[in-house]
SERO-4910 file (N, C-alpha, C, O; in steps of 0.05 Angstrom, whole numbers):
BEGIN
 pado doro    nc1    nc2    nc3   cac1   cac2   cac3    cc1    cc2    cc3    oc1    oc2    oc3
  Met    A   -543     74   -177   -541     86   -152   -528     68   -129   -539     47   -123
  Ser    A   -507     75   -119   -494     60    -97   -513     54    -74   -530     69    -67
  Ser    A   -509     31    -62   -527     20    -39   -515     31    -13   -490     33    -10
  Gln    A   -533     37      5   -521     48     29   -496     29     43   -476     39     53
  Pro    A   -500      3     41   -477    -10     54   -451     -7     39   -429     -8     51
  Ser    A   -453     -3     10   -430      4     -2   -418     32      0   -394     36     -5
  Arg    A   -437     50      7   -428     76     17   -412     73     46   -390     82     48
  Ser    A   -424     62     63   -416     54     88   -387     43     87   -367     49    101
  Glu    A   -389     25     67   -359     11     66   -336     28     55   -313     27     62
  His    A   -349     46     34   -326     64     25   -319     83     46   -294     87     47
  Ala    A   -336     96     66   -327    113     84   -311    104    102   -293    117    112
  Tyr    A   -318     73    110   -302     57    130   -271     58    119   -252     66    132
  Gln    A   -269     50     94   -244     41     86   -225     71     83   -201     70     87
  Gln    A   -238     95     76   -226    118     73   -218    129    100   -196    138    104
  Leu    A   -237    127    118   -229    136    146   -210    117    159   -194    127    175
  Arg    A   -210     94    154   -189     71    164   -161     82    155   -141     85    170
  Ala    A   -162     88    127   -136     94    113   -125    121    125   -101    124    129
  Ser    A   -143    138    129   -133    162    141   -122    162    168   -106    180    175
  Ile    A   -130    141    184   -123    142    209    -93    127    207    -74    134    222
  His    A    -89    108    191    -66     92    183    -47    112    172    -24    108    179
  Ser    A    -51    132    156    -32    148    142    -25    170    161     -8    186    156
  Gly    A    -40    170    184    -32    196    202    -48    223    195    -46    243    210
  Gln    A    -62    221    171    -78    241    164    -97    249    185   -102    273    191
  Leu    A   -109    226    197   -125    233    225   -110    225    249   -110    202    257
  Glu    A    -98    243    261    -82    237    285   -100    229    308   -123    237    312
  Ala    A    -84    210    326    -99    204    354   -108    232    363    -95    252    357
  Gly    A   -132    232    377   -142    253    393   -157    270    372   -173    287    381
  Ser    A   -154    266    344   -175    280    327   -202    279    328   -210    256    328
  Arg    A   -221    298    329   -249    294    329   -260    284    307   -252    291    285
  Ile    A   -282    265    310   -292    251    284   -325    267    283   -342    261    299
  Arg    A   -327    283    265   -349    297    266   -368    285    238   -361    286    214
  Glu    A   -392    275    246   -409    261    228   -414    284    204   -411    278    180
  Ala    A   -421    307    210   -433    325    191   -410    334    165   -414    336    141
  Glu    A   -385    337    181   -363    342    164   -357    319    144   -351    323    120
  Leu    A   -359    296    157   -351    271    141   -370    266    120   -362    259     97
  Ala    A   -394    268    125   -423    270    106   -417    288     82   -420    281     58
  Asp    A   -408    312     89   -401    332     68   -379    323     52   -381    326     28
  Arg    A   -357    313     62   -331    305     51   -339    278     31   -328    277      9
  Phe    A   -357    260     38   -361    239     22   -387    242      4   -394    224    -11
  Gly    A   -401    264      7   -423    267     -3   -445    248      1   -460    242    -17
  Ile    A   -448    239     24   -468    218     31   -483    226     56   -476    246     68
  Ser    A   -503    211     64   -518    219     88   -500    212    115   -478    201    113
  Arg    A   -512    219    137   -500    213    159   -502    183    169   -485    173    185
  Thr    A   -523    169    160   -524    142    165   -502    123    158   -489    110    175
  Pro    A   -499    122    134   -471    105    129   -445    113    141   -427     97    145
  Ile    A   -444    137    147   -419    151    163   -422    140    191   -402    128    200
  Arg    A   -442    143    205   -447    130    233   -441    101    232   -428     90    251
  Glu    A   -449     88    212   -442     59    208   -413     53    208   -401     36    222
  Ala    A   -402     71    190   -373     68    188   -356     74    212   -335     62    216
  Ile    A   -366     95    230   -354    101    256   -357     81    275   -339     76    292
  Arg    A   -384     65    272   -388     43    294   -368     21    287   -358      9    305
  Arg    A   -361     15    264   -342     -8    258   -315      1    269   -300    -14    282
  Leu    A   -308     27    262   -279     34    272   -277     36    304   -255     35    316
  Glu    A   -300     39    317   -304     35    347   -298     12    356   -282      7    374
  Ser    A   -314     -7    341   -313    -37    350   -283    -49    348   -276    -69    361
  Glu    A   -265    -35    330   -239    -42    324   -219    -31    341   -196    -40    343
  Gly    A   -228    -10    353   -213      7    378   -199     29    364   -180     40    376
  Leu    A   -205     36    339   -190     58    325   -200     85    331   -185    104    329
  Val    A   -230     87    341   -244    110    347   -256    106    379   -262     84    389
  Cys    A   -258    126    391   -277    120    416   -293    146    420   -294    164    404
  Ser    A   -308    144    448   -328    163    451   -312    179    478   -303    166    497
  Ser    A   -310    204    475   -299    221    496   -323    239    508   -341    247    494
  Thr    A   -321    244    534   -343    259    546   -345    289    534   -365    299    524
  His    A   -321    299    535   -315    325    528   -314    331    493   -322    353    484
  Lys    A   -306    312    480   -299    314    450   -320    295    433   -318    295    408
  Gly    A   -336    282    445   -352    266    429   -334    241    417   -317    228    430
  Met    A   -339    238    393   -324    214    378   -295    224    370   -292    247    362
  Met    A   -276    208    373   -248    219    368   -229    194    361   -234    171    369
  Val    A   -209    199    346   -188    179    342   -176    174    369   -169    193    384
  Thr    A   -175    144    376   -165    133    399   -137    145    406   -120    148    390
  Gln    A   -134    152    432   -106    158    441    -99    137    463   -111    132    483
  Leu    A    -74    126    453    -67    104    472    -47    112    494    -26    123    490
  Asp    A    -57    104    521    -43    115    541    -17     99    547    -10     82    531
  Tyr    A     -1    103    569     24     93    567     24     59    572     37     41    560
  Gln    A      4     57    593      2     28    597     -9     12    574     -2    -12    572
  Ser    A    -24     23    555    -37     11    533    -11      5    514     -8    -17    505
  Val    A      7     23    509     30     18    495     49     -1    497     60    -11    479
  Ile    A     52     -6    528     70    -24    537     52    -53    534     66    -73    530
  Glu    A     26    -57    536     14    -79    531     14    -88    499     14   -111    491
  Leu    A     13    -66    484     15    -71    456     36    -86    445     34   -105    430
  Tyr    A     63    -70    457     90    -81    449     94   -110    461    107   -128    451
  Gln    A     82   -111    484     84   -141    496     71   -160    478     82   -181    472
  Met    A     51   -155    471     33   -176    450     50   -178    425     55   -200    415
  Arg    A     57   -155    414     77   -158    391     99   -176    394    105   -195    379
  Glu    A    109   -169    415    133   -194    421    128   -219    419    140   -235    405
  Leu    A    103   -226    436     95   -252    431     91   -265    405     99   -287    398
  Leu    A     74   -245    389     59   -257    364     80   -254    347     83   -273    332
  Glu    A     96   -232    344    116   -227    319    139   -251    325    151   -261    306
  Gly    A    144   -259    349    165   -280    355    152   -305    342    165   -319    326
  Ala    A    126   -312    348    114   -337    338    116   -333    306    126   -351    292
  Ala    A    107   -311    297    104   -307    266    133   -317    252    136   -332    233
  Ala    A    154   -305    266    182   -313    257    192   -338    258    208   -345    241
  Ala    A    184   -353    276    190   -380    278    174   -395    259    186   -412    246
  Gln    A    145   -389    256    130   -404    234    142   -399    206    145   -417    190
  Thr    A    150   -370    201    162   -367    176    187   -382    170    191   -391    147
  Ala    A    205   -386    193    227   -402    186    224   -431    178    241   -443    166
  Arg    A    201   -442    186    195   -466    184    178   -470    159    181   -490    147
  Leu    A    160   -451    151    138   -453    132    142   -437    106    129   -445     86
  Ala    A    155   -420    105    158   -398     87    174   -409     61    195   -422     63
  Ser    A    161   -404     36    173   -414     13    199   -399      7    204   -378     17
  Asp    A    215   -413    -13    241   -397    -19    232   -371    -32    246   -351    -28
  Ala    A    210   -368    -47    203   -343    -61    196   -321    -38    202   -297    -41
  Glu    A    184   -330    -17    173   -313      3    199   -303     19    201   -280     28
  Leu    A    218   -321     24    244   -310     40    261   -292     18    277   -275     25
  Ser    A    255   -298     -6    272   -277    -27    257   -251    -27    271   -231    -31
  Ala    A    227   -250    -23    217   -227    -22    221   -209      1    222   -185      0
  Leu    A    223   -224     23    234   -209     48    261   -198     47    265   -177     59
  Arg    A    281   -212     33    306   -202     30    305   -174     12    315   -153     18
  Asn    A    292   -178    -11    285   -154    -27    278   -134    -11    292   -114    -14
  Leu    A    257   -132      8    249   -112     21    271   -103     41    273    -79     45
  Leu    A    283   -117     50    304   -110     69    325    -95     55    336    -76     66
  Asn    A    331   -103     31    354    -86     15    342    -60      8    357    -41      8
  Ala    A    316    -56      3    299    -33     -3    301    -18     23    306      6     21
  Glu    A    298    -27     46    296    -10     68    324     -1     74    327     21     83
  Arg    A    345    -16     69    374     -8     72    379     15     57    389     36     66
  Gln    A    371     10     32    374     34     15    363     61     22    374     82     15
  Ala    A    339     60     37    324     87     42    339     95     65    342    119     69
  Ala    A    349     77     82    361     88    108    391    100     99    399    118    114
  Glu    A    405     92     78    427    100     69    425    132     55    443    148     52
  Gln    A    397    135     47    393    159     33    380    178     53    375    201     44
  Gly    A    375    174     74    364    188     99    335    189     94    325    208    106
  Ala    A    322    175     83    294    177     76    278    160     98    267    139     91
  Ile    A    277    168    121    267    158    146    236    149    143    228    129    154
  Gln    A    221    165    129    188    160    127    190    136    107    178    116    113
  Gln    A    202    137     85    204    113     66    212     91     77    200     70     74
  Gln    A    235     93     93    246     69    110    223     60    129    222     35    132
  Ala    A    207     72    141    190     67    158    166     51    144    155     31    154
  Arg    A    160     61    122    138     49    104    149     22     92    134      3     91
  Ile    A    170     20     86    184    -11     76    184    -28    103    178    -51    102
  Asn    A    190    -17    127    192    -32    150    164    -44    156    163    -67    163
  Lys    A    145    -30    155    115    -36    156    109    -60    137     98    -80    145
  Thr    A    117    -57    110    113    -76     91    131   -103     98    121   -125     94
  Phe    A    154   -100    107    171   -120    112    156   -140    137    157   -165    136
  His    A    144   -126    159    132   -138    178    108   -155    167    104   -178    173
  Gln    A     92   -139    150     68   -153    144     77   -174    123     62   -194    123
  Ala    A     97   -175    107    105   -197     92    114   -219    108    107   -241     99
  Leu    A    129   -219    132    135   -237    150    112   -249    164    114   -272    172
  Tyr    A     91   -237    168     62   -250    179     53   -266    157     46   -288    163
  Gln    A     51   -260    135     41   -273    115     51   -300    110     38   -321    106
  Ala    A     80   -297    110     96   -322    108     97   -342    128    109   -363    125
  Ala    A     83   -334    154     79   -352    174     56   -376    168     55   -398    179
  His    A     38   -365    148     20   -383    138      1   -392    160     -3   -416    162
  Asn    A    -11   -375    177    -28   -381    199    -48   -359    196    -42   -335    198
  Arg    A    -73   -365    193    -92   -341    185   -100   -328    211   -107   -305    211
  Tyr    A   -100   -343    236   -107   -330    261    -86   -316    272    -91   -298    289
  Leu    A    -62   -322    265    -40   -309    275    -35   -279    259    -28   -258    268
  Ile    A    -42   -287    233    -39   -260    211    -65   -238    222    -60   -214    221
  Lys    A    -88   -247    231   -108   -235    234   -105   -220    262   -115   -198    266
  Ser    A    -92   -234    281    -83   -223    307    -64   -198    305    -69   -176    315
  Leu    A    -39   -205    289    -23   -186    284    -34   -164    267    -23   -142    270
  Gly    A    -52   -166    251    -62   -144    238    -76   -124    256    -73   -100    252
  Ser    A    -93   -133    276   -101   -121    293    -85   -103    309    -92    -80    314
  Leu    A    -62   -113    317    -43    -99    328    -31    -78    311    -24    -58    322
  Gln    A    -27    -81    289    -19    -62    268    -38    -40    265    -29    -18    260
  Asp    A    -63    -43    269    -86    -21    273    -79     -3    296    -80     22    294
  Ala    A    -73    -14    318    -67     -1    341    -40     17    338    -38     40    347
  Met    A    -19      1    324      5     19    319     -1     40    306     11     61    312
  Ala    A    -21     41    284    -24     67    274    -32     91    286    -31    113    277
  Leu    A    -42     81    313    -52    104    330    -28    120    342    -34    142    350
  Leu    A     -2    112    343     21    116    356     32    143    341     44    161    351
  Gly    A     23    142    313     36    163    297     66    161    287     74    144    272
  Ser    A     81    183    301    107    186    293    125    157    294    122    143    314
  Thr    A    144    150    274    156    128    273    181    132    294    191    155    298
  Thr    A    189    110    307    214    114    328    239    116    313    260    120    326
  Tyr    A    240    114    284    263    112    269    277    140    273    301    142    267
  Gln    A    262    161    283    275    191    289    288    191    313    302    211    319
  Val    A    287    171    331    300    164    354    329    156    355    335    133    348
  Gly    A    347    174    362    376    165    363    385    152    338    384    164    316
  Asn    A    394    126    339    403    109    317    386     88    309    394     69    295
  Arg    A    362     90    319    342     69    316    336     61    290    331     37    287
  Asn    A    336     75    270    333     67    242    354     51    232    349     32    217
  Ala    A    384     58    239    404     42    234    404     13    247    408     -8    235
  Asp    A    399     18    276    396     -3    290    375    -30    280    380    -54    281
  Ala    A    354    -19    271    332    -34    264    340    -48    240    333    -71    237
  Ile    A    357    -35    219    365    -53    197    384    -73    203    384    -94    189
  Glu    A    399    -71    222    415    -92    228    401   -115    246    411   -137    246
  Glu    A    377   -109    263    366   -129    272    349   -141    247    348   -166    247
  His    A    339   -131    230    325   -145    207    348   -164    195    344   -188    191
  Glu    A    370   -150    190    389   -170    176    394   -197    196    394   -219    186
  Thr    A    397   -194    220    400   -218    237    378   -236    235    382   -261    235
  Leu    A    353   -225    235    331   -240    233    330   -255    207    323   -278    204
  Met    A    337   -238    188    334   -253    156    354   -276    153    351   -295    138
  Gln    A    375   -270    170    396   -296    166    385   -321    182    388   -344    173
  Ala    A    370   -316    205    361   -338    218    335   -354    200    330   -378    199
  Leu    A    321   -331    187    301   -341    171    310   -359    146    298   -379    138
  Glu    A    332   -350    137    341   -363    111    357   -386    122    362   -403    106
  Ala    A    366   -389    145    382   -415    155    359   -434    164    365   -456    172
  Arg    A    332   -427    164    311   -444    170    315   -452    200    312   -475    208
  Asn    A    322   -429    217    324   -437    248    299   -422    260    299   -397    259
  Pro    A    280   -433    271    256   -422    277    263   -411    309    255   -389    317
  Glu    A    278   -428    325    281   -418    352    299   -393    353    294   -375    369
  Gln    A    321   -392    336    337   -368    335    318   -344    323    318   -323    335
  Ala    A    301   -347    300    286   -331    291    266   -317    308    260   -293    305
  Glu    A    253   -335    328    237   -323    347    253   -306    369    242   -286    378
  Lys    A    274   -313    376    289   -300    396    298   -276    388    299   -257    405
  Ile    A    308   -272    360    315   -246    349    294   -229    345    296   -205    348
  Ala    A    268   -243    337    245   -226    332    234   -208    355    224   -186    353
  Arg    A    237   -222    380    226   -214    403    246   -195    414    236   -175    425
  Ala    A    272   -196    413    286   -179    421    285   -151    404    288   -129    415
  His    A    280   -155    376    275   -132    360    252   -118    369    253    -93    370
  Ile    A    229   -131    376    205   -114    383    212   -103    415    200    -82    423
  Arg    A    228   -114    430    235   -100    461    250    -73    452    246    -51    460
  Ala    A    269    -80    434    283    -54    427    267    -28    417    270     -5    426
  Ala    A    249    -39    397    229    -19    389    214     -7    411    207     16    408
  Leu    A    210    -19    432    192    -12    454    206     11    470    195     32    479
  Thr    A    234      4    473    253     23    484    254     48    473    254     68    487
  Ala    A    254     49    441    255     73    429    229     86    430    231    110    433
  Arg    A    204     76    429    182     85    432    177     98    459    165    119    459
  Ile    A    186     89    480    183    102    503    202    125    506    195    143    521
  Glu    A    221    127    494    243    150    492    225    173    474    226    197    480
  Leu    A    210    164    454    199    181    437    174    196    452    168    220    451
  Leu    A    161    177    464    138    188    480    148    205    500    135    226    501
  Asn    A    170    203    518    181    220    532    189    244    523    187    264    538
  Gln    A    201    247    495    210    266    482    187    285    476    189    309    481
  Gln    A    164    274    466    139    287    458    123    300    481    112    322    477
  Phe    A    122    287    506    113    298    528    133    324    543    123    341    558
  Gln    A    156    321    537    175    343    546    168    367    530    168    389    541
  Gln    A    162    364    503    154    382    482    134    397    490    135    421    491
  Gln    A    110    381    498     83    396    503     82    408    532     66    426    537
  Leu    A    100    397    551    100    407    579     98    440    578     80    451    590
  Pro    A    118    454    565    115    481    568     93    495    560     84    514    573
  Gln    A     82    486    536     56    493    523     36    491    548     21    509    554
  Phe    A     37    465    561     13    462    578     17    482    604     -3    493    614
  Glu    A     41    485    613     47    503    634     40    531    629     33    545    648
  Glu    A     41    540    605     37    567    597      6    573    597     -3    596    601
  Lys    A    -10    550    593    -40    552    592    -50    550    620    -71    561    627
  Ser    A    -34    536    637    -45    528    661    -41    547    684    -56    548    702
  Val    A    -19    560    681     -9    582    705    -20    608    697    -12    622    678
  Ala    A    -42    615    714    -51    645    712    -31    664    718    -14    658    736
  Pro    A    -30    687    705    -12    708    711    -19    717    740    -40    711    751
  Leu    A      2    731    752     -4    740    779    -10    774    772      1    789    756
  Thr    A    -30    780    791    -38    808    789    -39    823    816    -37    810    836
  Gly    A    -42    845    818    -48    857    844    -22    872    852    -20    884    873
***
């Protein structure tokens, strides 16, 4: 029989994966009873899993909804990308200095795969490869604390849902930014790699803000319809 800690760990991993995949979207309610039925376990390990996710900022308590997947406000998004710019710039510089030839080759292969996905119009696949490219960049920096910090930021990024690759030419622009970064890494130029990586994240933030504005405009008519009472009399 599985121990309670292992049941809690299983529930934690499954819930975390559901948030990262977008199956559980930001703002979704987290109901202990439903999750207990889903996993076929008692509420106690579910509660422990939720507590861990809350400590990581992936779920939070709401006055009206109870526990829910965290929704980031506008200022949180700005701060998230500011930290990404700083840390990914540092990771790029470290990768230029410390990455093995094999690690750089793996990054180049990922970039080639990302370019192929873009050419095929497979935006979601491109977004997944993009995430893998960035994770490989972090690992190639060979700094455990930097990797851990960037992993935490990636958790927060999962709360944003939709990829910015659907905004304008962002998917094509990102490929060229990655190509320029890759050339700096292969040239073992840490200063240039950091500069390019930081500019890449700033461009991603610009696209994210545009996407958030688009989503707000789409929601506004629906909100007004619910909020404005019909005139009578």
